[in-house]
N, C-alpha and C positions, 0 to 999 in steps of 0.2 A: 222189665219196664222199658228198657231202651227200645225194645222191638215195637211197642205201641207208639212211642214217640216217633220212630222212624216211619212207621205206617202213616201216622197223622201228617208228618212232614211231607210224605209223597202226595197225599190227598190234598194238602194246602197248597202245594205247587200248582195243582190243576185248577185251582180257583182263582183265576185271574181274568179281568174283563178289559175289553177295549173301551175306548172312550164312547163309542156308539152304544155298546151294550150297557154301560153304566148310565147313560142318559135314558135308555129304555127302562132300566131297572128303577130309576128315580121317578119315572112317571107312572109306576104301578100303584094301585090303591092297596089298602091293607089286606083285603081278601086274597088278591092276587098274589101278594107277597107271601102270605101264609101258605097258599098252595104251592108256590115255587119252592119254599123252604122244605115243606113236607115231602115234595117230590124228590128233592135233593138228598134229603135224609134217607129215604127209601133206597136210592141208588147207592149211597155211601154204605148203608147197612148190608146191602147185597154184596158189595165190594169186600167189606170187611169179613163177611162170612166166607167168601171164597179164599181170602188170606189165611183165616183161622184153620180151614180145611186143610191147607197145604202143610201147616205146621205139625 
């Protein structure tokens, strides 16, 4: 279980926004936010798949 926490921590470190990016995110409507979330989830799933293949 420690491995999954370490993987999550590494991913979480990459999710940081500048002030400008934060302002842009706050201006998005609901559909744009959902598309962004789904896109990021797809990227993270692909990343996790690569990590699991290495184990």
